C-alpha positions as CSV (number, residue, x, y, z in Angstrom):
1,X,156.5,43.4,40.7
2,X,154.5,46.6,40.6
3,X,153.4,47.6,44.1
4,X,151.6,50.8,43.0
5,X,147.9,50.9,43.8
6,X,147.1,53.2,40.9
7,X,149.1,54.1,37.7
8,X,150.1,57.7,37.1
9,X,147.6,57.9,34.2
10,X,144.7,56.8,36.5
11,X,145.6,59.3,39.1
12,X,145.9,62.1,36.6
13,X,142.5,61.3,35.1
14,X,140.9,61.1,38.5
15,X,142.5,64.4,39.6
16,X,141.3,66.1,36.3
17,X,137.8,64.7,36.4
18,X,137.0,65.3,40.0
19,X,138.9,68.5,40.9
20,X,140.5,70.3,37.9
21,X,137.9,70.1,35.2
22,X,135.7,72.7,36.9
23,X,138.5,75.2,36.6
24,X,139.1,74.6,32.9
25,X,138.5,78.3,31.8
26,X,140.9,79.8,34.3
27,X,143.5,77.1,33.5
28,X,143.2,77.8,29.7
29,X,143.9,81.5,30.4
30,X,146.9,80.5,32.6
31,X,148.2,78.1,29.8
32,X,147.9,80.9,27.2
33,X,150.2,83.1,29.3
34,X,152.5,80.2,29.9
35,X,152.8,79.8,26.1
36,X,153.7,83.5,25.9
37,X,156.3,83.1,28.6
38,X,157.7,80.0,27.0
39,X,157.8,81.5,23.5
40,X,159.9,84.4,24.6
41,X,162.8,82.1,25.0
42,X,162.7,81.2,21.4
43,X,162.5,84.8,20.3
44,X,165.5,85.7,22.5
45,X,167.5,82.9,21.0
46,X,166.6,84.0,17.5
47,X,167.7,87.6,18.3
48,X,171.3,86.4,18.8
49,X,171.8,85.9,15.1
50,X,171.2,89.6,14.0
51,X,172.9,90.8,17.2
52,X,176.2,89.1,16.3
53,X,176.1,89.0,12.5
54,X,174.6,92.5,11.8
55,X,175.7,94.5,15.0
56,X,178.9,93.0,16.4
57,X,180.4,91.6,13.2
58,X,178.7,93.8,10.5
59,X,178.8,97.1,12.6
60,X,175.1,98.1,11.8
61,X,174.4,100.8,14.4
62,X,170.7,101.1,13.2
63,X,170.1,97.4,14.0
64,X,171.6,98.0,17.5
65,X,168.6,100.2,18.5
66,X,165.8,98.0,17.3
67,X,167.5,94.8,18.7
68,X,167.7,96.5,22.1
69,X,164.1,97.7,22.1
70,X,162.9,94.2,21.0
71,X,164.8,92.7,23.9
72,X,163.2,95.1,26.4
73,X,159.7,94.3,25.0
74,X,160.3,90.6,25.3
75,X,161.4,90.8,28.9
76,X,158.4,93.0,29.8
77,X,156.0,90.7,28.1
78,X,157.6,87.7,29.8
79,X,157.3,89.4,33.2
80,X,153.6,90.1,32.7
81,X,152.9,86.6,31.5
82,X,154.7,85.2,34.5
83,X,152.7,87.2,37.1
84,X,149.3,86.5,35.5
85,X,149.8,82.7,35.1
86,X,151.2,82.3,38.7
87,X,148.3,84.2,40.2
88,X,145.7,82.2,38.3
89,X,147.3,78.8,39.1
90,X,147.6,79.7,42.7
91,X,143.9,80.4,42.8
92,X,143.1,77.1,41.2
93,X,145.5,75.2,43.4
94,X,144.0,76.6,46.6
95,X,140.5,76.0,45.5
96,X,141.4,72.4,44.5
97,X,143.1,71.7,47.7
98,X,140.1,73.1,49.7
99,X,137.7,70.9,47.7
100,X,139.9,67.8,48.3
101,X,140.1,68.5,52.0
102,X,136.4,69.0,52.3
103,X,135.7,65.7,50.4
104,X,138.1,63.9,52.6
105,X,136.7,65.2,55.9
106,X,133.1,64.5,54.7
107,X,134.0,61.0,53.7
108,X,135.8,60.1,56.9
109,X,133.0,61.5,59.1
110,X,130.6,59.2,57.4
111,X,132.7,56.1,58.1
112,X,131.7,53.6,60.8
113,X,133.5,53.0,64.1
114,X,135.6,50.1,62.7
115,X,137.1,52.5,60.2
116,X,138.1,55.0,62.9
117,X,139.5,52.3,65.1
118,X,141.9,51.2,62.3
119,X,142.7,54.8,61.2
120,X,143.9,56.8,64.2
121,X,143.3,60.7,64.2
122,X,147.0,61.5,63.5
123,X,146.9,59.4,60.4
124,X,143.8,61.1,59.1
125,X,145.1,64.6,59.9
126,X,148.2,63.8,57.9
127,X,146.1,62.7,54.9
128,X,143.9,65.8,55.1
129,X,146.6,68.4,55.6
130,X,150.1,67.3,54.5
131,X,149.1,65.0,51.7
132,X,146.7,67.4,50.1
133,X,149.4,70.2,50.4
134,X,151.9,68.0,48.7
135,X,149.5,67.2,45.8
136,X,148.5,70.9,45.5
137,X,152.1,72.1,45.3
138,X,153.2,69.5,42.8
139,X,150.3,69.5,40.4
140,X,150.8,73.3,40.0
141,X,154.4,72.6,39.2
142,X,153.4,69.9,36.7
143,X,150.9,72.2,34.9
144,X,153.5,75.0,34.8
145,X,156.1,72.6,33.4
146,X,153.6,71.2,30.9
147,X,152.7,74.7,29.8
148,X,155.6,77.1,30.0
149,X,158.6,74.7,30.0
150,X,157.3,72.3,27.4
151,X,156.2,75.1,25.0
152,X,159.6,76.8,25.5
153,X,161.4,73.5,24.9
154,X,159.5,72.8,21.7
155,X,160.1,76.3,20.3
156,X,163.8,76.3,21.3
157,X,164.2,72.9,19.6
158,X,162.5,74.4,16.5
159,X,165.0,77.2,16.4
160,X,167.9,74.8,16.8
161,X,166.6,72.6,14.0
162,X,166.1,75.6,11.8
163,X,169.8,76.5,12.2
164,X,171.1,73.0,11.6
165,X,169.3,69.7,12.0
166,X,172.6,67.8,12.4
167,X,173.6,70.1,15.3
168,X,170.2,69.5,16.9
169,X,170.6,65.7,16.6
170,X,174.1,65.9,18.1
171,X,172.7,67.9,21.0
172,X,170.3,65.0,21.8
173,X,173.0,62.3,21.6
174,X,172.9,61.6,25.3
175,X,169.1,61.1,25.6
176,X,169.1,57.3,25.0
177,X,171.6,56.9,27.8
178,X,169.1,58.2,30.4
179,X,165.8,56.6,29.5
180,X,166.3,53.4,31.6
181,X,168.0,55.1,34.6
182,X,165.2,57.7,34.7
183,X,162.5,55.1,34.8
184,X,164.3,53.3,37.6
185,X,164.7,56.5,39.5
186,X,161.0,57.4,39.2
187,X,159.9,54.0,40.6
188,X,162.5,54.4,43.5
189,X,161.2,58.0,44.3
190,X,157.5,56.8,44.4
191,X,158.3,53.9,46.7
192,X,160.3,56.0,49.1
193,X,157.7,58.8,49.0
194,X,155.0,56.3,49.9
195,X,157.1,55.2,52.9
196,X,157.7,58.8,53.9
197,X,154.0,59.6,53.8
198,X,153.2,56.6,56.0
199,X,155.9,57.5,58.5
200,X,154.6,61.1,58.5
201,X,151.2,59.8,59.4
202,X,152.8,57.7,62.3
203,X,154.5,60.9,63.5
204,X,151.3,62.8,63.5
205,X,149.6,59.9,65.4
206,X,152.3,59.9,68.0
207,X,152.0,63.6,68.5
208,X,148.2,63.4,68.8
209,X,148.6,60.7,71.5
210,X,151.2,62.6,73.4
211,X,149.4,65.9,73.6
212,X,146.0,64.3,74.4
213,X,147.6,62.0,77.0
214,X,150.0,64.6,78.5
215,X,148.6,64.3,82.0
216,X,149.1,60.6,82.1
217,X,152.6,61.0,80.6
218,X,153.5,63.4,83.4
219,X,152.0,61.3,86.2
220,X,153.8,58.2,85.0
221,X,157.1,60.0,84.2
222,X,157.0,58.9,80.6
223,X,158.5,62.1,79.1
224,X,161.8,60.4,78.3
225,X,160.2,57.3,76.9
226,X,157.8,59.2,74.6
227,X,160.7,61.5,73.5
228,X,162.8,58.4,72.6
229,X,159.9,56.8,70.7
230,X,159.4,60.0,68.7
231,X,163.1,60.4,68.1
232,X,163.5,56.9,66.7
233,X,160.5,57.4,64.5
234,X,161.8,60.8,63.3
235,X,165.2,59.3,62.4
236,X,163.5,56.6,60.3
237,X,161.4,59.3,58.6
238,X,164.6,61.4,57.9
239,X,166.4,58.5,56.3
240,X,163.4,57.8,54.1
241,X,163.1,61.5,53.1
242,X,166.8,61.6,52.3
243,X,166.6,58.6,50.1
244,X,163.6,60.1,48.3
245,X,165.5,63.3,47.8
246,X,168.4,61.3,46.3
247,X,166.2,59.7,43.8
248,X,164.4,62.9,43.0
249,X,167.7,64.8,42.4
250,X,169.1,61.9,40.3
251,X,166.8,62.8,37.3
252,X,168.0,66.4,36.9
253,X,171.5,65.2,37.4
254,X,171.2,62.8,34.5
255,X,169.8,65.6,32.4
256,X,173.0,67.6,33.3
257,X,175.2,64.7,32.1
258,X,173.1,64.4,28.9
259,X,173.3,68.1,28.3
260,X,177.1,68.1,28.8
261,X,177.6,65.4,26.2
262,X,175.4,67.3,23.8
263,X,177.2,70.5,24.3
264,X,180.6,68.8,23.7
265,X,179.3,67.2,20.5
266,X,177.9,70.5,19.1
267,X,181.1,72.5,20.0
268,X,183.4,69.9,18.3
269,X,181.3,69.5,15.1
270,X,179.9,73.1,14.9
271,X,183.2,74.7,15.7
272,X,184.9,72.9,12.8
273,X,182.1,74.1,10.4
274,X,182.6,77.7,11.6
275,X,186.4,77.5,11.1
276,X,185.8,76.1,7.6
277,X,183.4,79.1,6.9
278,X,180.3,77.0,6.4
279,X,178.5,78.6,9.3
280,X,178.5,82.2,10.7
281,X,179.2,83.1,14.3
282,X,175.6,84.5,14.6
283,X,174.1,81.2,13.6
284,X,176.3,79.3,16.1
285,X,175.4,81.8,18.9
286,X,171.7,81.5,18.1
287,X,172.0,77.7,18.2
288,X,174.1,77.8,21.4
289,X,171.7,80.3,23.1
290,X,168.7,78.0,22.2
291,X,170.6,75.1,23.6
292,X,171.5,77.0,26.7
293,X,167.9,78.1,27.2
294,X,166.7,74.5,26.7
295,X,168.9,73.5,29.7
296,X,166.7,75.0,32.4
297,X,163.3,73.8,31.1
298,X,164.8,70.3,30.7
299,X,166.0,70.3,34.3
300,X,162.7,71.5,35.5
301,X,160.8,68.9,33.6
302,X,163.2,66.3,34.9
303,X,162.6,67.5,38.5
304,X,158.8,67.5,37.9
305,X,159.0,63.9,36.9
306,X,160.4,63.1,40.4
307,X,158.0,65.5,42.1
308,X,155.0,63.9,40.4
309,X,156.1,60.5,41.8
310,X,156.1,62.1,45.3
311,X,152.7,63.5,44.7
312,X,151.4,60.2,43.3
313,X,152.3,58.6,46.6
314,X,150.2,61.1,48.4
315,X,147.4,60.9,45.8
316,X,147.3,57.1,46.3
317,X,146.6,57.5,50.0
318,X,144.0,60.2,49.4
319,X,142.2,58.1,46.8
320,X,142.2,55.0,49.0
321,X,140.4,57.0,51.7
322,X,137.9,58.5,49.3
323,X,137.2,55.1,47.7
324,X,136.9,53.3,51.1
325,X,133.4,51.9,51.1
326,X,130.7,53.3,53.4
327,X,129.4,50.4,55.3
328,X,126.6,52.3,57.0
329,X,124.2,54.0,54.5
330,X,120.7,55.3,54.5
331,X,118.3,53.1,52.6
332,X,117.2,54.2,49.1
333,X,113.6,54.6,50.2
334,X,113.8,55.4,54.0
335,X,110.8,54.9,56.3
336,X,109.8,57.9,58.4
337,X,110.9,58.0,62.0
338,X,108.2,57.3,64.6
339,X,106.7,60.2,66.5
340,X,106.8,60.6,70.2
341,X,108.8,58.5,72.7
342,X,109.0,55.0,71.2
343,X,109.6,51.5,72.4
344,X,113.2,50.3,71.8
345,X,113.7,46.6,71.1
346,X,116.6,44.3,70.2
347,X,115.6,40.9,68.9
348,X,118.1,38.0,68.8
349,X,120.9,40.5,68.2
350,X,124.4,39.0,67.8
351,X,127.6,40.9,67.2
352,X,131.3,39.9,67.1
353,X,134.5,41.8,66.7
354,X,136.7,39.2,65.0
355,X,136.6,36.2,67.1
356,X,135.3,38.0,70.2
357,X,131.6,37.7,70.6
358,X,130.1,40.9,72.1
359,X,126.4,40.2,71.9
360,X,124.9,36.7,71.8
361,X,121.3,36.4,70.6
362,X,120.4,39.3,72.8
363,X,116.8,40.2,73.5
364,X,116.0,43.5,75.2
365,X,113.0,45.9,75.4
366,X,112.9,49.5,76.8
367,X,109.4,50.7,77.0
368,X,108.3,54.1,75.7
369,X,108.6,56.9,78.2
370,X,110.3,54.8,80.9
371,X,113.8,54.6,82.2
372,X,115.6,51.3,81.5
373,X,119.0,50.8,83.2
374,X,121.8,48.5,82.0
375,X,124.2,47.0,84.5
376,X,126.9,44.4,84.3
377,X,130.6,43.9,84.0
378,X,132.8,45.8,81.6
379,X,132.7,44.0,78.3
380,X,129.1,42.7,78.9
381,X,128.0,44.7,75.8
382,X,126.2,47.7,77.3
383,X,128.0,50.4,75.3
384,X,127.6,48.2,72.2
385,X,123.8,48.5,72.5
386,X,124.1,52.3,72.3
387,X,126.2,52.0,69.1
388,X,123.6,49.7,67.6
389,X,120.7,51.9,68.4
390,X,122.3,54.9,66.8
391,X,123.7,52.8,63.9
392,X,127.4,53.6,64.6
393,X,127.6,49.8,63.9
394,X,125.2,47.2,62.5
395,X,124.6,43.7,64.0
396,X,125.7,40.5,62.2
397,X,122.2,39.1,62.9
398,X,119.0,40.1,64.6
399,X,116.8,43.2,64.5
400,X,117.2,46.6,66.2
401,X,113.8,48.4,66.3
402,X,112.7,51.9,67.3
403,X,108.9,52.2,67.6
404,X,108.5,48.9,65.7
405,X,110.7,50.2,62.8
406,X,114.0,48.6,61.9
407,X,116.8,51.1,62.4
408,X,118.3,50.2,59.0
409,X,115.0,51.2,57.3
410,X,115.3,54.8,58.4
411,X,117.5,57.5,57.1
412,X,120.6,57.9,59.2
413,X,120.0,61.6,59.9
414,X,116.3,60.9,60.9
415,X,117.4,58.0,63.1
416,X,120.2,59.9,64.9
417,X,117.9,62.9,65.2
418,X,115.8,60.8,67.7
419,X,118.6,60.5,70.2
420,X,120.3,62.7,72.8
421,X,123.4,61.2,74.2
422,X,125.2,62.2,77.4
423,X,128.5,60.3,78.2
424,X,131.1,60.6,80.8
425,X,133.6,62.0,78.3
426,X,131.6,65.3,77.7
427,X,133.1,66.2,74.4
428,X,133.3,70.0,73.9
429,X,134.8,71.9,71.0
430,X,137.3,74.8,71.3
431,X,134.5,77.3,70.7
432,X,132.5,79.6,72.9
433,X,130.2,78.2,75.6
434,X,127.2,79.4,73.6
435,X,128.3,77.6,70.4
436,X,129.0,74.4,72.3
437,X,125.4,74.4,73.5
438,X,123.5,75.6,70.4
439,X,125.8,73.9,67.8
440,X,125.0,76.3,65.0
441,X,121.3,76.5,65.5
442,X,119.8,79.8,64.6
443,X,116.1,79.1,65.5
444,X,116.5,79.6,69.3
445,X,115.1,82.5,71.3
446,X,116.9,83.9,74.3
447,X,114.0,82.6,76.5
448,X,114.5,79.1,75.2
449,X,118.3,79.3,75.9
450,X,117.8,80.8,79.4
451,X,115.4,77.9,80.4
452,X,117.8,75.3,79.2
453,X,120.7,76.9,81.0
454,X,118.6,76.9,84.2
455,X,117.4,73.3,83.8
456,X,120.9,72.0,83.1
457,X,122.4,74.0,86.0
458,X,124.7,75.9,83.6
459,X,123.3,79.1,84.9
460,X,124.8,78.2,88.4
461,X,128.4,78.7,87.2
462,X,127.8,81.2,84.4
463,X,128.4,84.3,86.6
464,X,131.9,82.9,87.4
465,X,132.9,83.2,83.7
466,X,134.2,86.6,82.8
467,X,132.6,86.6,79.3
468,X,129.6,84.5,80.2
469,X,128.3,82.5,77.3
470,X,130.9,84.0,75.0
471,X,133.8,82.4,77.0
472,X,135.9,80.0,75.1
473,X,135.9,76.6,76.7
474,X,139.4,75.6,75.5
475,X,140.5,72.4,73.6
476,X,138.1,69.6,74.6
477,X,136.5,71.9,77.2
478,X,139.7,72.1,79.3
479,X,138.8,75.6,80.7
480,X,135.8,74.0,82.5
481,X,135.7,71.5,85.3
482,X,134.3,68.0,84.8
483,X,131.0,68.8,86.3
484,X,130.7,72.0,84.3
485,X,131.4,70.1,81.1
486,X,128.7,67.6,81.9
487,X,126.2,70.3,82.5
488,X,127.0,71.9,79.1
489,X,126.4,68.6,77.4
490,X,123.1,68.2,79.2
491,X,122.1,71.6,78.1
492,X,122.9,70.6,74.6
493,X,120.8,67.5,74.9
494,X,117.9,69.6,76.3
495,X,118.0,71.8,73.3
496,X,117.8,68.8,71.0
497,X,114.6,67.8,72.7
498,X,114.6,64.3,71.2
499,X,112.3,61.4,72.2
500,X,115.1,59.0,73.3
501,X,117.8,59.7,75.8
502,X,121.0,57.6,76.2
503,X,123.1,58.1,79.3
504,X,126.5,56.4,79.4
505,X,128.0,56.6,82.9
506,X,127.2,60.3,82.8
507,X,128.1,61.0,86.4
508,X,130.8,58.4,87.0
509,X,133.7,60.8,86.8
510,X,132.2,63.5,89.2
511,X,132.6,64.2,92.8
512,X,129.6,63.8,95.1
513,X,128.5,67.4,95.0
514,X,128.8,67.7,91.2
515,X,127.1,64.3,90.8
516,X,124.0,65.5,92.7
517,X,123.7,68.6,90.6
518,X,124.2,66.8,87.3
519,X,121.9,63.9,88.3
520,X,119.2,66.5,89.1
521,X,119.7,67.9,85.6
522,X,119.6,64.4,84.1
523,X,116.3,63.7,85.9
524,X,114.8,66.8,84.3
525,X,116.1,65.8,80.9
526,X,114.7,62.2,81.2
527,X,111.1,63.3,81.8
528,X,108.7,62.3,79.0
529,X,111.5,60.4,77.2
530,X,112.5,56.8,76.5
531,X,115.6,56.7,78.6
532,X,118.3,54.0,78.6
533,X,121.1,54.3,81.2
534,X,124.4,52.6,81.6
535,X,125.6,53.1,85.2
536,X,128.2,51.5,87.5
537,X,127.0,53.6,90.5
538,X,123.8,51.7,91.3
539,X,122.6,54.5,93.5
540,X,121.7,56.5,90.4
541,X,119.4,53.8,89.0
542,X,117.4,52.6,92.0
543,X,114.4,54.5,90.8
544,X,114.6,53.1,87.2
545,X,111.4,51.6,85.8
546,X,113.4,48.5,84.8
547,X,117.0,47.3,85.5
548,X,118.5,44.9,82.9
549,X,121.4,42.8,84.2
550,X,123.8,41.8,81.4
551,X,126.6,39.2,81.3
552,X,128.7,38.0,78.4
553,X,126.5,39.7,75.8
554,X,123.2,38.3,77.1
555,X,120.4,39.5,79.4
556,X,120.6,37.3,82.6
557,X,117.9,39.1,84.7
558,X,115.6,42.1,84.7
559,X,113.1,43.8,87.0
560,X,112.9,46.7,89.4
561,X,115.5,47.3,92.1
562,X,113.3,45.7,94.8
563,X,112.5,42.7,92.6
564,X,116.2,42.0,91.7
565,X,117.3,42.4,95.4
566,X,114.6,40.0,96.5
567,X,115.6,37.4,93.9
568,X,119.3,37.6,94.6
569,X,121.8,37.0,91.8
570,X,124.4,39.2,90.2
571,X,122.6,42.5,90.7
572,X,122.0,41.8,94.4
573,X,125.7,40.8,95.0
574,X,126.9,43.8,93.0
575,X,124.7,46.1,95.1
576,X,126.0,44.6,98.4
577,X,129.5,45.1,97.2
578,X,128.9,48.8,96.5
579,X,126.9,49.4,99.7
580,X,128.0,47.8,102.9
581,X,126.4,49.2,106.1
582,X,125.0,52.0,104.0
583,X,128.4,53.2,102.7
584,X,129.9,52.9,99.2
585,X,132.9,50.7,99.3
586,X,133.6,50.5,95.6
587,X,132.4,52.0,92.3
588,X,132.3,48.4,90.9
589,X,133.7,49.5,87.5
590,X,133.8,46.1,86.0
591,X,136.0,44.3,88.6
592,X,133.3,44.3,91.3
593,X,130.7,43.2,88.8
594,X,132.9,40.2,87.9
595,X,133.4,39.5,91.5
596,X,129.7,39.6,92.1
597,X,129.1,37.2,89.2
598,X,131.8,34.8,90.5
599,X,130.2,35.0,94.0
600,X,126.7,34.4,92.5
601,X,128.0,31.4,90.5
602,X,129.8,29.9,93.5
603,X,126.6,30.3,95.7
604,X,124.5,28.6,93.0
605,X,126.9,25.5,92.9
606,X,125.7,22.6,95.3
607,X,127.8,22.1,98.4
608,X,129.6,18.8,99.2
609,X,126.7,17.3,101.1
610,X,124.3,18.1,98.4
611,X,126.6,16.5,95.8
612,X,127.0,13.3,97.9
613,X,123.3,13.0,98.5
614,X,122.7,13.4,94.8
615,X,125.3,10.7,94.0
616,X,123.9,8.2,96.6
617,X,120.2,8.7,96.2
618,X,119.8,10.0,92.6
C-alpha cells in the first residue's frame, strides 16, 4: 500500500512551479557551466588514448607537450565552471528557501485557533526551519546531479561506446540486478525520513515547552522527569535516523557492487582482446578511464536518489501546511466597518468544541460607548465571546454583529482594526520598548508618544531603564515586571485608538499597588469606547454600566452592580464570597464562581416543609 501523500513527480512539479521557475535564467546559466564541468571528464578520458599510444608506447615527444597543455586547460576550465555554478545555485537555493519560509509563516499566521491548537509551536518551527533547510540542500544536489553528473555520465558512456560497444554493454551487466532493490530502498528511505521529520517536530515541541515552562519545572522539581522524556524521544529519533541512513547508503553500495561486476567483465573480455592484438593499450586505457570517471557520477546520482526521498518527506509536510484550508477568510465583497464606538450584539450564538458545548443560543448586547462586564465561572464562555468578536473563530449558528453589521461581512483587517485587546498575558516581543509600543508605525510624533506613555503610566518607570525607550524587553518581556508589561500593552492599545476595547482579566496577575496603577490607565483607555471586560476581581467592575452574568454558555442575569446585588443570585453570592466584612477572601477564579452557583441553586430549591405542603395541598 502506498502511504505517500504526494508522488515525487507531483512534488517536483509544485517545487518548480511555485519556487524555482522564477529563477529560470540563473539556473540555465548554472546548468551551462555544469555541462562544461561534466564534459571535461569525457575529454580527459579521450586524452588517455594519445597519451598511451603516441607518447608512452610510440615515444612522440612533440605530443607530450600538447597533451600536457590540454590537460592543464581542461582542469582550469573545470575549476572555473565549478565555482560559477556553485555560486549561482547557492544564490537560488537561499532565495527559494527564504520564499518558502515566508509563505509558510504567512499561511500559518492566517490559520484559525483550532489549527494552532492541533499544531504546537515546536512542530511549526520544525517545518519552517529544519524541513525547508533539508529541501534547500537536497534540491541543489539534485539539480547539480541532473546537470553536471548526468551530462558527464552521458558523455563518458559515449566515449566508452565509441571505443567498443561490447565492452560498454559488459560494463552495464550488473544494472538489472539493482533495479528492484533500489526501488525498495527508496521507499524505505522515504518512510523512515517521514518518521524522522515527525520525531524532529516532537523534539522541537518538547524544547519549546521546557524553555517556556522553565519556572514551573524548577518549582516542581521536574528537571529529571523532563530530561528523561527528552532522552527517550531523542533515542527514538536516533534509531529512525540511523535506519534512514542505512537505506540511503544502500543505493550507492549497490552501485559499487554493480560497478565491480562491470569492471571484472571488461577486464576479462577486454584483456583477452589486447593480448590477441585486436585492441591497443591506449584504447583500453581510454575505456577504463571513462569507466572509472563514470563511477563517481553514478555513486552521486545513486546517493541523490536517496537524498531526494528524504527531501520528499520534508516537502510533503510543507505542502500539507501550505494546502491546509483557511477557515476564516474575508468576504469577496466586504462591507465597510462602522464609524465610531458601535453596539456589539450576539444573537442566538451557539458554539461547540467537539461534543463540549461552549455557548448555547447566547444573546448579549454591549451598548456603544458603555462598559459591559462579563462574570461567571471558568468555562462559562467569556473568553470565547472575545474570540468570536475578533473572528479568531466563527460560531456554528447565530449572528455576531458590530454596529449592526455581521462580523463575517467585513474584511478581517478592517474588523480587527476596530479592537484593542489587553489580556493578563501581556505578550511582548524581544525588541526595544519603543518597538513594542509603536509596532512598526512611522506616522507618530514625539508628542503623541509622550502623551501615551504618560496616560499608560509607562513614563513612571521609564527613568529606571538605562536606555529608556531603546531598552530591549527580553523574550516575552522578561526584563520587565508584570505591572510594567501590562502598562506597555495599554500604551500599545492607546496608540491604536480603536472604537472597541476588550479587557480580559487585565489586572488579575498584579499586586495591589500595580493593579491600582494599571486600573487607572485602563479607565483612561476606556473613555469614549465600547468596552467589554472579563474580570474575576469584582472590585474592578462595580462601576460598569452593565454586568452580564454567564453560566454554562448562557446569560443568566444582567444589570448594574446594585441591581444584581438587590436581586441576589449567582453574582450576589460570588460578590459575598470575595468580600466578607469588607475584605477580599478569594479571587474567585472559577472555583468560587462555581461555589456561588451551587449555593444559589441550593437556596432556590424548596425546603422540606415547602415540599410537604406542596404534596399535601397541591
